[in-house]
N, CA, C and O atoms as a GROMACS GRO file, in nm:
protein
  608
    1MET      N    1   8.240  10.642  16.607
    1MET     CA    2   8.370  10.589  16.572
    1MET      C    3   8.478  10.673  16.642
    1MET      O    4   8.465  10.794  16.656
    2ASP      N    5   8.581  10.606  16.683
    2ASP     CA    6   8.691  10.670  16.755
    2ASP      C    7   8.766  10.763  16.659
    2ASP      O    8   8.802  10.720  16.550
    3PRO      N    9   8.790  10.888  16.697
    3PRO     CA   10   8.861  10.982  16.610
    3PRO      C   11   9.001  10.936  16.573
    3PRO      O   12   9.048  10.966  16.463
    4ALA      N   13   9.068  10.864  16.658
    4ALA     CA   14   9.203  10.815  16.626
    4ALA      C   15   9.198  10.711  16.515
    4ALA      O   16   9.281  10.710  16.424
    5VAL      N   17   9.098  10.622  16.523
    5VAL     CA   18   9.082  10.519  16.419
    5VAL      C   19   9.043  10.585  16.287
    5VAL      O   20   9.091  10.547  16.181
    6LEU      N   21   8.956  10.684  16.295
    6LEU     CA   22   8.913  10.755  16.175
    6LEU      C   23   9.032  10.826  16.110
    6LEU      O   24   9.046  10.822  15.987
    7SER      N   25   9.116  10.891  16.187
    7SER     CA   26   9.235  10.959  16.133
    7SER      C   27   9.332  10.859  16.072
    7SER      O   28   9.387  10.883  15.964
    8ALA      N   29   9.353  10.749  16.140
    8ALA     CA   30   9.445  10.646  16.089
    8ALA      C   31   9.391  10.585  15.960
    8ALA      O   32   9.466  10.563  15.866
    9SER      N   33   9.260  10.558  15.957
    9SER     CA   34   9.198  10.500  15.836
    9SER      C   35   9.208  10.597  15.718
    9SER      O   36   9.238  10.556  15.606
   10ALA      N   37   9.184  10.725  15.744
   10ALA     CA   38   9.194  10.826  15.639
   10ALA      C   39   9.337  10.836  15.587
   10ALA      O   40   9.358  10.850  15.466
   11ALA      N   41   9.434  10.827  15.676
   11ALA     CA   42   9.574  10.834  15.634
   11ALA      C   43   9.612  10.714  15.549
   11ALA      O   44   9.679  10.728  15.447
   12VAL      N   45   9.568  10.595  15.590
   12VAL     CA   46   9.598  10.473  15.513
   12VAL      C   47   9.531  10.479  15.377
   12VAL      O   48   9.594  10.449  15.275
   13LEU      N   49   9.405  10.516  15.373
   13LEU     CA   50   9.333  10.525  15.245
   13LEU      C   51   9.395  10.632  15.155
   13LEU      O   52   9.404  10.612  15.034
   14GLY      N   53   9.438  10.742  15.210
   14GLY     CA   54   9.504  10.847  15.132
   14GLY      C   55   9.635  10.798  15.075
   14GLY      O   56   9.668  10.827  14.960
   15SER      N   57   9.710  10.725  15.154
   15SER     CA   58   9.838  10.668  15.105
   15SER      C   59   9.813  10.568  14.994
   15SER      O   60   9.885  10.566  14.894
   16LEU      N   61   9.712  10.483  15.012
   16LEU     CA   62   9.679  10.384  14.908
   16LEU      C   63   9.637  10.453  14.778
   16LEU      O   64   9.677  10.412  14.670
   17ALA      N   65   9.556  10.558  14.789
   17ALA     CA   66   9.512  10.631  14.669
   17ALA      C   67   9.631  10.696  14.600
   17ALA      O   68   9.642  10.691  14.478
   18GLY      N   69   9.721  10.756  14.677
   18GLY     CA   70   9.839  10.818  14.617
   18GLY      C   71   9.931  10.716  14.552
   18GLY      O   72   9.983  10.740  14.442
   19ALA      N   73   9.950  10.603  14.619
   19ALA     CA   74  10.035  10.498  14.562
   19ALA      C   75   9.972  10.441  14.436
   19ALA      O   76  10.042  10.415  14.337
   20SER      N   77   9.841  10.421  14.438
   20SER     CA   78   9.772  10.368  14.320
   20SER      C   79   9.785  10.463  14.202
   20SER      O   80   9.808  10.421  14.088
   21ALA      N   81   9.770  10.591  14.229
   21ALA     CA   82   9.783  10.691  14.122
   21ALA      C   83   9.924  10.690  14.066
   21ALA      O   84   9.943  10.700  13.945
   22SER      N   85  10.024  10.678  14.153
   22SER     CA   86  10.163  10.673  14.106
   22SER      C   87  10.190  10.550  14.021
   22SER      O   88  10.254  10.558  13.917
   23LEU      N   89  10.140  10.436  14.067
   23LEU     CA   90  10.158  10.311  13.991
   23LEU      C   91  10.088  10.319  13.855
   23LEU      O   92  10.144  10.276  13.754
   24ALA      N   93   9.967  10.373  13.853
   24ALA     CA   94   9.893  10.384  13.728
   24ALA      C   95   9.964  10.477  13.631
   24ALA      O   96   9.974  10.448  13.511
   25THR      N   97  10.014  10.588  13.681
   25THR     CA   98  10.087  10.683  13.597
   25THR      C   99  10.214  10.620  13.541
   25THR      O  100  10.245  10.635  13.422
   26ALA      N  101  10.288  10.551  13.627
   26ALA     CA  102  10.411  10.485  13.582
   26ALA      C  103  10.380  10.379  13.477
   26ALA      O  104  10.453  10.368  13.378
   27TRP      N  105  10.274  10.302  13.498
   27TRP     CA  106  10.237  10.198  13.403
   27TRP      C  107  10.198  10.258  13.268
   27TRP      O  108  10.240  10.210  13.163
   28LEU      N  109  10.116  10.363  13.270
   28LEU     CA  110  10.075  10.427  13.146
   28LEU      C  111  10.193  10.490  13.072
   28LEU      O  112  10.202  10.482  12.950
   29THR      N  113  10.283  10.552  13.146
   29THR     CA  114  10.402  10.612  13.085
   29THR      C  115  10.489  10.505  13.021
   29THR      O  116  10.535  10.521  12.908
   30GLN      N  117  10.510  10.397  13.093
   30GLN     CA  118  10.593  10.287  13.041
   30GLN      C  119  10.530  10.226  12.916
   30GLN      O  120  10.599  10.196  12.819
   31ARG      N  121  10.400  10.209  12.920
   31ARG     CA  122  10.328  10.152  12.805
   31ARG      C  123  10.340  10.244  12.683
   31ARG      O  124  10.364  10.197  12.572
   32SER      N  125  10.323  10.373  12.705
   32SER     CA  126  10.332  10.471  12.597
   32SER      C  127  10.473  10.474  12.538
   32SER      O  128  10.490  10.478  12.416
   33GLN      N  129  10.574  10.471  12.624
   33GLN     CA  130  10.713  10.472  12.577
   33GLN      C  131  10.746  10.344  12.499
   33GLN      O  132  10.818  10.349  12.399
   34GLY      N  133  10.692  10.231  12.544
   34GLY     CA  134  10.714  10.105  12.473
   34GLY      C  135  10.652  10.108  12.333
   34GLY      O  136  10.715  10.067  12.236
   35LYS      N  137  10.530  10.156  12.326
   35LYS     CA  138  10.462  10.166  12.196
   35LYS      C  139  10.537  10.262  12.104
   35LYS      O  140  10.552  10.235  11.985
   36ARG      N  141  10.582  10.372  12.159
   36ARG     CA  142  10.657  10.471  12.082
   36ARG      C  143  10.787  10.410  12.026
   36ARG      O  144  10.822  10.434  11.911
   37ALA      N  145  10.857  10.333  12.108
   37ALA     CA  146  10.982  10.270  12.064
   37ALA      C  147  10.956  10.170  11.952
   37ALA      O  148  11.034  10.161  11.857
   38VAL      N  149  10.848  10.095  11.962
   38VAL     CA  150  10.813   9.997  11.858
   38VAL      C  151  10.783  10.069  11.726
   38VAL      O  152  10.830  10.026  11.620
   39ILE      N  153  10.707  10.176  11.733
   39ILE     CA  154  10.672  10.250  11.611
   39ILE      C  155  10.797  10.314  11.549
   39ILE      O  156  10.815  10.311  11.428
   40GLN      N  157  10.884  10.372  11.634
   40GLN     CA  158  11.008  10.432  11.583
   40GLN      C  159  11.095  10.328  11.513
   40GLN      O  160  11.152  10.355  11.407
   41ALA      N  161  11.106  10.210  11.571
   41ALA     CA  162  11.186  10.104  11.510
   41ALA      C  163  11.125  10.061  11.376
   41ALA      O  164  11.198  10.036  11.280
   42GLU      N  165  10.994  10.053  11.370
   42GLU     CA  166  10.926  10.014  11.247
   42GLU      C  167  10.945  10.120  11.138
   42GLU      O  168  10.968  10.086  11.022
   43VAL      N  169  10.935  10.245  11.175
   43VAL     CA  170  10.956  10.354  11.079
   43VAL      C  171  11.099  10.346  11.023
   43VAL      O  172  11.119  10.356  10.902
   44HIS      N  173  11.195  10.329  11.111
   44HIS     CA  174  11.335  10.322  11.067
   44HIS      C  175  11.358  10.201  10.974
   44HIS      O  176  11.425  10.214  10.871
   45LYS      N  177  11.303  10.087  11.011
   45LYS     CA  178  11.317   9.966  10.929
   45LYS      C  179  11.258   9.986  10.789
   45LYS      O  180  11.320   9.950  10.689
   46ARG      N  181  11.139  10.043  10.784
   46ARG     CA  182  11.075  10.064  10.654
   46ARG      C  183  11.146  10.169  10.572
   46ARG      O  184  11.157  10.155  10.450
   47GLU      N  185  11.194  10.275  10.635
   47GLU     CA  186  11.269  10.377  10.560
   47GLU      C  187  11.391  10.315  10.493
   47GLU      O  188  11.420  10.344  10.376
   48LEU      N  189  11.463  10.232  10.565
   48LEU     CA  190  11.581  10.166  10.507
   48LEU      C  191  11.542  10.071  10.394
   48LEU      O  192  11.607  10.070  10.289
   49LEU      N  193  11.437   9.993  10.415
   49LEU     CA  194  11.392   9.899  10.313
   49LEU      C  195  11.348   9.973  10.186
   49LEU      O  196  11.386   9.934  10.076
   50TYR      N  197  11.269  10.078  10.202
   50TYR     CA  198  11.220  10.152  10.086
   50TYR      C  199  11.334  10.222  10.013
   50TYR      O  200  11.336  10.226   9.890
   51ALA      N  201  11.429  10.275  10.087
   51ALA     CA  202  11.544  10.341  10.023
   51ALA      C  203  11.626  10.240   9.943
   51ALA      O  204  11.673  10.269   9.833
   52GLU      N  205  11.643  10.122   9.998
   52GLU     CA  206  11.718  10.018   9.927
   52GLU      C  207  11.645   9.975   9.800
   52GLU      O  208  11.708   9.956   9.696
   53PHE      N  209  11.513   9.961   9.809
   53PHE     CA  210  11.435   9.924   9.691
   53PHE      C  211  11.442  10.032   9.584
   53PHE      O  212  11.459  10.002   9.465
   54ILE      N  213  11.431  10.157   9.625
   54ILE     CA  214  11.439  10.269   9.530
   54ILE      C  215  11.575  10.272   9.462
   54ILE      O  216  11.583  10.292   9.340
   55THR      N  217  11.681  10.253   9.537
   55THR     CA  218  11.816  10.253   9.481
   55THR      C  219  11.832  10.140   9.379
   55THR      O  220  11.885  10.162   9.271
   56GLU      N  221  11.785  10.021   9.414
   56GLU     CA  222  11.799   9.906   9.324
   56GLU      C  223  11.715   9.924   9.199
   56GLU      O  224  11.761   9.894   9.089
   57CYS      N  225  11.593   9.972   9.212
   57CYS     CA  226  11.507   9.993   9.096
   57CYS      C  227  11.562  10.104   9.006
   57CYS      O  228  11.551  10.096   8.884
   58SER      N  229  11.620  10.206   9.064
   58SER     CA  230  11.681  10.314   8.985
   58SER      C  231  11.794  10.258   8.900
   58SER      O  232  11.807  10.290   8.782
   59ARG      N  233  11.876  10.175   8.962
   59ARG     CA  234  11.988  10.114   8.890
   59ARG      C  235  11.937  10.026   8.774
   59ARG      O  236  11.989  10.033   8.663
   60LEU      N  237  11.836   9.946   8.802
   60LEU     CA  238  11.782   9.858   8.698
   60LEU      C  239  11.716   9.937   8.585
   60LEU      O  240  11.732   9.903   8.468
   61TYR      N  241  11.643  10.042   8.621
   61TYR     CA  242  11.576  10.121   8.517
   61TYR      C  243  11.677  10.186   8.423
   61TYR      O  244  11.660  10.183   8.302
   62LEU      N  245  11.780  10.244   8.479
   62LEU     CA  246  11.882  10.306   8.394
   62LEU      C  247  11.952  10.202   8.308
   62LEU      O  248  11.986  10.229   8.193
   63ASP      N  249  11.974  10.084   8.362
   63ASP     CA  250  12.032   9.975   8.284
   63ASP      C  251  11.937   9.932   8.172
   63ASP      O  252  11.980   9.902   8.061
   64ALA      N  253  11.807   9.929   8.204
   64ALA     CA  254  11.708   9.884   8.106
   64ALA      C  255  11.694   9.980   7.988
   64ALA      O  256  11.651   9.939   7.880
   65LEU      N  257  11.729  10.105   8.006
   65LEU     CA  258  11.714  10.202   7.897
   65LEU      C  259  11.802  10.168   7.777
   65LEU      O  260  11.765  10.192   7.662
   66ASN      N  261  11.920  10.110   7.805
   66ASN     CA  262  12.006  10.082   7.690
   66ASN      C  263  12.063   9.940   7.690
   66ASN      O  264  12.165   9.913   7.628
   67HIS      N  265  11.996   9.849   7.760
   67HIS     CA  266  12.034   9.708   7.757
   67HIS      C  267  11.910   9.620   7.753
   67HIS      O  268  11.802   9.659   7.796
   68ALA      N  269  11.929   9.501   7.699
   68ALA     CA  270  11.825   9.399   7.709
   68ALA      C  271  11.853   9.317   7.834
   68ALA      O  272  11.966   9.314   7.883
   69LEU      N  273  11.752   9.251   7.884
   69LEU     CA  274  11.770   9.167   8.001
   69LEU      C  275  11.834   9.036   7.955
   69LEU      O  276  11.768   8.952   7.894
   70GLU      N  277  11.960   9.021   7.986
   70GLU     CA  278  12.033   8.903   7.940
   70GLU      C  279  12.043   8.796   8.048
   70GLU      O  280  12.053   8.677   8.018
   71ARG      N  281  12.039   8.839   8.174
   71ARG     CA  282  12.052   8.744   8.284
   71ARG      C  283  11.940   8.768   8.384
   71ARG      O  284  11.933   8.877   8.442
   72PRO      N  285  11.854   8.672   8.407
   72PRO     CA  286  11.744   8.691   8.503
   72PRO      C  287  11.793   8.721   8.645
   72PRO      O  288  11.723   8.787   8.722
   73GLU      N  289  11.912   8.674   8.681
   73GLU     CA  290  11.964   8.700   8.815
   73GLU      C  291  11.989   8.849   8.840
   73GLU      O  292  12.015   8.890   8.953
   74THR      N  293  11.981   8.928   8.735
   74THR     CA  294  11.990   9.073   8.750
   74THR      C  295  11.884   9.124   8.847
   74THR      O  296  11.904   9.224   8.916
   75PHE      N  297  11.770   9.054   8.853
   75PHE     CA  298  11.658   9.095   8.938
   75PHE      C  299  11.658   9.027   9.075
   75PHE      O  300  11.564   9.046   9.153
   76GLN      N  301  11.759   8.951   9.106
   76GLN     CA  302  11.761   8.878   9.233
   76GLN      C  303  11.745   8.971   9.353
   76GLN      O  304  11.660   8.946   9.439
   77GLN      N  305  11.824   9.075   9.360
   77GLN     CA  306  11.818   9.168   9.473
   77GLN      C  307  11.680   9.237   9.479
   77GLN      O  308  11.624   9.256   9.586
   78THR      N  309  11.628   9.273   9.363
   78THR     CA  310  11.499   9.342   9.359
   78THR      C  311  11.387   9.252   9.408
   78THR      O  312  11.300   9.296   9.484
   79TYR      N  313  11.387   9.126   9.366
   79TYR     CA  314  11.283   9.034   9.412
   79TYR      C  315  11.297   9.005   9.561
   79TYR      O  316  11.197   8.986   9.630
   80SER      N  317  11.418   9.002   9.608
   80SER     CA  318  11.440   8.984   9.752
   80SER      C  319  11.381   9.102   9.829
   80SER      O  320  11.312   9.083   9.930
   81LEU      N  321  11.407   9.222   9.780
   81LEU     CA  322  11.350   9.342   9.845
   81LEU      C  323  11.198   9.342   9.836
   81LEU      O  324  11.130   9.382   9.931
   82LEU      N  325  11.144   9.298   9.723
   82LEU     CA  326  10.999   9.292   9.707
   82LEU      C  327  10.938   9.197   9.811
   82LEU      O  328  10.833   9.227   9.868
   83SER      N  329  11.002   9.086   9.834
   83SER     CA  330  10.951   8.992   9.934
   83SER      C  331  10.957   9.050  10.074
   83SER      O  332  10.867   9.027  10.155
   84ARG      N  333  11.060   9.125  10.102
   84ARG     CA  334  11.069   9.192  10.233
   84ARG      C  335  10.960   9.298  10.246
   84ARG      O  336  10.904   9.317  10.354
   85ILE      N  337  10.930   9.367  10.136
   85ILE     CA  338  10.821   9.466  10.137
   85ILE      C  339  10.689   9.394  10.162
   85ILE      O  340  10.603   9.443  10.234
   86ARG      N  341  10.673   9.278  10.101
   86ARG     CA  342  10.552   9.198  10.119
   86ARG      C  343  10.531   9.162  10.266
   86ARG      O  344  10.418   9.157  10.313
   87LEU      N  345  10.640   9.138  10.338
   87LEU     CA  346  10.631   9.102  10.479
   87LEU      C  347  10.593   9.220  10.569
   87LEU      O  348  10.521   9.202  10.667
   88ALA      N  349  10.639   9.338  10.535
   88ALA     CA  350  10.631   9.450  10.630
   88ALA      C  351  10.537   9.563  10.592
   88ALA      O  352  10.506   9.648  10.675
   89SER      N  353  10.491   9.567  10.468
   89SER     CA  354  10.424   9.687  10.420
   89SER      C  355  10.277   9.664  10.389
   89SER      O  356  10.234   9.551  10.364
   90PRO      N  357  10.200   9.772  10.390
   90PRO     CA  358  10.058   9.761  10.353
   90PRO      C  359  10.041   9.738  10.203
   90PRO      O  360  10.135   9.753  10.125
   91GLY      N  361   9.920   9.703  10.165
   91GLY     CA  362   9.889   9.668  10.027
   91GLY      C  363   9.923   9.774   9.924
   91GLY      O  364   9.970   9.742   9.815
   92ALA      N  365   9.899   9.900   9.956
   92ALA     CA  366   9.924  10.008   9.859
   92ALA      C  367  10.072  10.015   9.822
   92ALA      O  368  10.106  10.032   9.705
   93VAL      N  369  10.158  10.002   9.920
   93VAL     CA  370  10.303  10.006   9.894
   93VAL      C  371  10.344   9.884   9.813
   93VAL      O  372  10.422   9.896   9.719
   94LEU      N  373  10.293   9.768   9.849
   94LEU     CA  374  10.326   9.645   9.777
   94LEU      C  375  10.281   9.652   9.631
   94LEU      O  376  10.357   9.616   9.541
   95ARG      N  377  10.160   9.699   9.608
   95ARG     CA  378  10.111   9.710   9.469
   95ARG      C  379  10.200   9.801   9.385
   95ARG      O  380  10.231   9.770   9.270
   96GLU      N  381  10.243   9.912   9.443
   96GLU     CA  382  10.328  10.005   9.369
   96GLU      C  383  10.468   9.948   9.347
   96GLU      O  384  10.530   9.975   9.245
   97ALA      N  385  10.517   9.869   9.440
   97ALA     CA  386  10.647   9.804   9.423
   97ALA      C  387  10.639   9.703   9.308
   97ALA      O  388  10.729   9.697   9.224
   98GLU      N  389  10.534   9.626   9.304
   98GLU     CA  390  10.515   9.529   9.196
   98GLU      C  391  10.500   9.600   9.061
   98GLU      O  392  10.554   9.555   8.960
   99ALA      N  393  10.426   9.711   9.060
   99ALA     CA  394  10.408   9.788   8.936
   99ALA      C  395  10.541   9.846   8.890
   99ALA      O  396  10.567   9.851   8.769
  100ALA      N  397  10.625   9.890   8.982
  100ALA     CA  398  10.757   9.944   8.944
  100ALA      C  399  10.842   9.836   8.877
  100ALA      O  400  10.906   9.861   8.775
  101ILE      N  401  10.842   9.718   8.935
  101ILE     CA  402  10.919   9.608   8.875
  101ILE      C  403  10.865   9.574   8.736
  101ILE      O  404  10.942   9.550   8.643
  102GLN      N  405  10.733   9.573   8.723
  102GLN     CA  406  10.673   9.544   8.592
  102GLN      C  407  10.714   9.648   8.488
  102GLN      O  408  10.743   9.613   8.374
  103GLN      N  409  10.715   9.776   8.527
  103GLN     CA  410  10.756   9.881   8.433
  103GLN      C  411  10.902   9.866   8.394
  103GLN      O  412  10.939   9.891   8.279
  104ILE      N  413  10.985   9.825   8.487
  104ILE     CA  414  11.127   9.806   8.455
  104ILE      C  415  11.141   9.688   8.360
  104ILE      O  416  11.219   9.694   8.264
  105LEU      N  417  11.067   9.579   8.385
  105LEU     CA  418  11.071   9.465   8.292
  105LEU      C  419  11.024   9.507   8.153
  105LEU      O  420  11.081   9.465   8.053
  106ASP      N  421  10.919   9.589   8.147
  106ASP     CA  422  10.869   9.638   8.018
  106ASP      C  423  10.976   9.723   7.949
  106ASP      O  424  10.989   9.718   7.826
  107THR      N  425  11.051   9.800   8.025
  107THR     CA  426  11.157   9.882   7.968
  107THR      C  427  11.269   9.795   7.911
  107THR      O  428  11.325   9.826   7.807
  108TYR      N  429  11.300   9.686   7.980
  108TYR     CA  430  11.400   9.592   7.927
  108TYR      C  431  11.353   9.532   7.794
  108TYR      O  432  11.434   9.506   7.705
  109ARG      N  433  11.222   9.510   7.782
  109ARG     CA  434  11.168   9.450   7.658
  109ARG      C  435  11.160   9.551   7.543
  109ARG      O  436  11.157   9.512   7.426
  110ALA      N  437  11.156   9.678   7.576
  110ALA     CA  438  11.143   9.783   7.474
  110ALA      C  439  11.276   9.801   7.400
  110ALA      O  440  11.381   9.758   7.449
  111PRO      N  441  11.270   9.865   7.283
  111PRO     CA  442  11.395   9.892   7.212
  111PRO      C  443  11.488   9.980   7.298
  111PRO      O  444  11.443  10.070   7.369
  112ASN      N  445  11.615   9.952   7.288
  112ASN     CA  446  11.713  10.029   7.365
  112ASN      C  447  11.723  10.172   7.314
  112ASN      O  448  11.706  10.199   7.195
  113LEU      N  449  11.749  10.263   7.406
  113LEU     CA  450  11.775  10.401   7.368
  113LEU      C  451  11.924  10.414   7.338
  113LEU      O  452  12.008  10.363   7.412
  114THR      N  453  11.955  10.480   7.231
  114THR     CA  454  12.096  10.500   7.197
  114THR      C  455  12.153  10.610   7.286
  114THR      O  456  12.079  10.686   7.347
  115VAL      N  457  12.284  10.616   7.292
  115VAL     CA  458  12.350  10.719   7.372
  115VAL      C  459  12.313  10.857   7.319
  115VAL      O  460  12.292  10.950   7.397
  116GLU      N  461  12.304  10.871   7.185
  116GLU     CA  462  12.266  10.999   7.127
  116GLU      C  463  12.125  11.039   7.170
  116GLU      O  464  12.099  11.155   7.203
  117ARG      N  465  12.034  10.942   7.170
  117ARG     CA  466  11.895  10.970   7.211
  117ARG      C  467  11.890  11.005   7.360
  117ARG      O  468  11.814  11.093   7.401
  118LEU      N  469  11.970  10.936   7.442
  118LEU     CA  470  11.974  10.965   7.584
  118LEU      C  471  12.024  11.106   7.613
  118LEU      O  472  11.984  11.169   7.711
  119ARG      N  473  12.112  11.154   7.527
  119ARG     CA  474  12.167  11.289   7.547
  119ARG      C  475  12.063  11.397   7.525
  119ARG      O  476  12.070  11.504   7.586
  120VAL      N  477  11.966  11.372   7.438
  120VAL     CA  478  11.868  11.476   7.404
  120VAL      C  479  11.732  11.454   7.468
  120VAL      O  480  11.647  11.544   7.465
  121VAL      N  481  11.708  11.338   7.526
  121VAL     CA  482  11.578  11.312   7.585
  121VAL      C  483  11.564  11.392   7.716
  121VAL      O  484  11.658  11.404   7.794
  122SER      N  485  11.445  11.444   7.736
  122SER     CA  486  11.422  11.520   7.859
  122SER      C  487  11.369  11.424   7.966
  122SER      O  488  11.319  11.316   7.937
  123LEU      N  489  11.382  11.466   8.088
  123LEU     CA  490  11.337  11.384   8.200
  123LEU      C  491  11.188  11.356   8.190
  123LEU      O  492  11.143  11.247   8.227
  124SER      N  493  11.112  11.451   8.142
  124SER     CA  494  10.968  11.432   8.132
  124SER      C  495  10.929  11.328   8.027
  124SER      O  496  10.819  11.273   8.032
  125GLU      N  497  11.018  11.301   7.932
  125GLU     CA  498  10.989  11.200   7.830
  125GLU      C  499  11.010  11.058   7.882
  125GLU      O  500  10.955  10.963   7.828
  126LEU      N  501  11.089  11.044   7.986
  126LEU     CA  502  11.115  10.913   8.043
  126LEU      C  503  11.006  10.880   8.145
  126LEU      O  504  10.962  10.967   8.221
  127GLN      N  505  10.964  10.756   8.145
  127GLN     CA  506  10.870  10.716   8.250
  127GLN      C  507  10.947  10.702   8.382
  127GLN      O  508  11.067  10.673   8.381
  128ASP      N  509  10.880  10.723   8.489
  128ASP     CA  510  10.944  10.708   8.620
  128ASP      C  511  10.878  10.591   8.691
  128ASP      O  512  10.773  10.606   8.752
  129PRO      N  513  10.939  10.474   8.683
  129PRO     CA  514  10.875  10.354   8.738
  129PRO      C  515  10.863  10.352   8.890
  129PRO      O  516  10.785  10.275   8.945
  130ILE      N  517  10.940  10.435   8.959
  130ILE     CA  518  10.935  10.430   9.105
  130ILE      C  519  10.865  10.551   9.169
  130ILE      O  520  10.861  10.562   9.291
  131ARG      N  521  10.812  10.638   9.088
  131ARG     CA  522  10.746  10.757   9.143
  131ARG      C  523  10.624  10.721   9.228
  131ARG      O  524  10.612  10.767   9.342
  132ALA      N  525  10.536  10.638   9.175
  132ALA     CA  526  10.415  10.601   9.250
  132ALA      C  527  10.452  10.522   9.376
  132ALA      O  528  10.388  10.536   9.481
  133PHE      N  529  10.556  10.440   9.365
  133PHE     CA  530  10.604  10.366   9.483
  133PHE      C  531  10.653  10.464   9.589
  133PHE      O  532  10.619  10.451   9.707
  134SER      N  533  10.732  10.561   9.548
  134SER     CA  534  10.785  10.660   9.643
  134SER      C  535  10.672  10.737   9.710
  134SER      O  536  10.679  10.765   9.830
  135GLU      N  537  10.570  10.772   9.634
  135GLU     CA  538  10.458  10.846   9.691
  135GLU      C  539  10.379  10.760   9.790
  135GLU      O  540  10.336  10.809   9.894
  136ALA      N  541  10.360  10.631   9.757
  136ALA     CA  542  10.290  10.541   9.849
  136ALA      C  543  10.371  10.524   9.978
  136ALA      O  544  10.314  10.518  10.087
  137CYS      N  545  10.501  10.516   9.965
  137CYS     CA  546  10.588  10.505  10.083
  137CYS      C  547  10.579  10.630  10.169
  137CYS      O  548  10.569  10.623  10.291
  138ARG      N  549  10.583  10.745  10.104
  138ARG     CA  550  10.573  10.872  10.177
  138ARG      C  551  10.442  10.878  10.255
  138ARG      O  552  10.442  10.917  10.372
  139ASP      N  553  10.332  10.839  10.192
  139ASP     CA  554  10.202  10.842  10.260
  139ASP      C  555  10.200  10.747  10.380
  139ASP      O  556  10.151  10.781  10.487
  140GLU      N  557  10.256  10.628  10.360
  140GLU     CA  558  10.258  10.531  10.469
  140GLU      C  559  10.346  10.578  10.584
  140GLU      O  560  10.307  10.568  10.701
  141LEU      N  561  10.464  10.629  10.552
  141LEU     CA  562  10.554  10.677  10.657
  141LEU      C  563  10.495  10.798  10.728
  141LEU      O  564  10.514  10.815  10.849
  142LEU      N  565  10.425  10.882  10.656
  142LEU     CA  566  10.358  10.997  10.718
  142LEU      C  567  10.253  10.950  10.818
  142LEU      O  568  10.242  11.006  10.927
  143SER      N  569  10.178  10.847  10.782
  143SER     CA  570  10.077  10.797  10.876
  143SER      C  571  10.143  10.735  10.999
  143SER      O  572  10.090  10.747  11.110
  144LEU      N  573  10.257  10.669  10.981
  144LEU     CA  574  10.330  10.615  11.097
  144LEU      C  575  10.383  10.727  11.185
  144LEU      O  576  10.380  10.717  11.308
  145HIS      N  577  10.433  10.835  11.123
  145HIS     CA  578  10.481  10.949  11.201
  145HIS      C  579  10.365  11.014  11.279
  145HIS      O  580  10.384  11.059  11.392
  146GLN      N  581  10.248  11.019  11.219
  146GLN     CA  582  10.132  11.076  11.288
  146GLN      C  583  10.091  10.987  11.405
  146GLN      O  584  10.054  11.036  11.511
  147GLU      N  585  10.099  10.856  11.385
  147GLU     CA  586  10.070  10.763  11.494
  147GLU      C  587  10.171  10.780  11.606
  147GLU      O  588  10.136  10.774  11.724
  148LEU      N  589  10.295  10.803  11.568
  148LEU     CA  590  10.402  10.826  11.666
  148LEU      C  591  10.374  10.953  11.745
  148LEU      O  592  10.390  10.956  11.867
  149ALA      N  593  10.332  11.058  11.675
  149ALA     CA  594  10.303  11.184  11.743
  149ALA      C  595  10.184  11.169  11.837
  149ALA      O  596  10.178  11.235  11.941
  150ALA      N  597  10.090  11.084  11.801
  150ALA     CA  598   9.972  11.064  11.885
  150ALA      C  599  10.005  10.992  12.014
  150ALA      O  600   9.931  11.002  12.112
  151THR      N  601  10.117  10.919  12.017
  151THR     CA  602  10.156  10.849  12.140
  151THR      C  603  10.227  10.940  12.238
  151THR      O  604  10.252  10.901  12.352
  152SER      N  605  10.259  11.061  12.195
  152SER     CA  606  10.331  11.154  12.283
  152SER      C  607  10.242  11.211  12.389
  152SER      O  608  10.287  11.290  12.472
   0.00000   0.00000   0.00000
């Protein structure tokens, strides 16, 4: 084989290999960044949703301690949030959200606490209807953060 053809062929093949490696690296980087952006957006969306649910359930629980449920529309926002959780969250979070709502409904059905009783009751004596929900959310968000770290 002619040495000039061999040198030219080697140069072309070397250029093709280098270009292929660059394209593959760029594609993998772009893919990783895209996946990372999707996970970050999902984490942010769920954090906002869970915070809104916790805020609404806290308000309802405190109301339930010394009021009866007089208007069912009181739960409209909470049921809306529950449906959004149903769309976006895993089963463990959904189950705990449903259990929190059930505990709040049970609190509305229970005898009201008087202001005097509320003044002397300790935090440990009150049930916390959103604690298990918060813990399930923390676990889920932690797993998403770990997935995010794995894409780095």
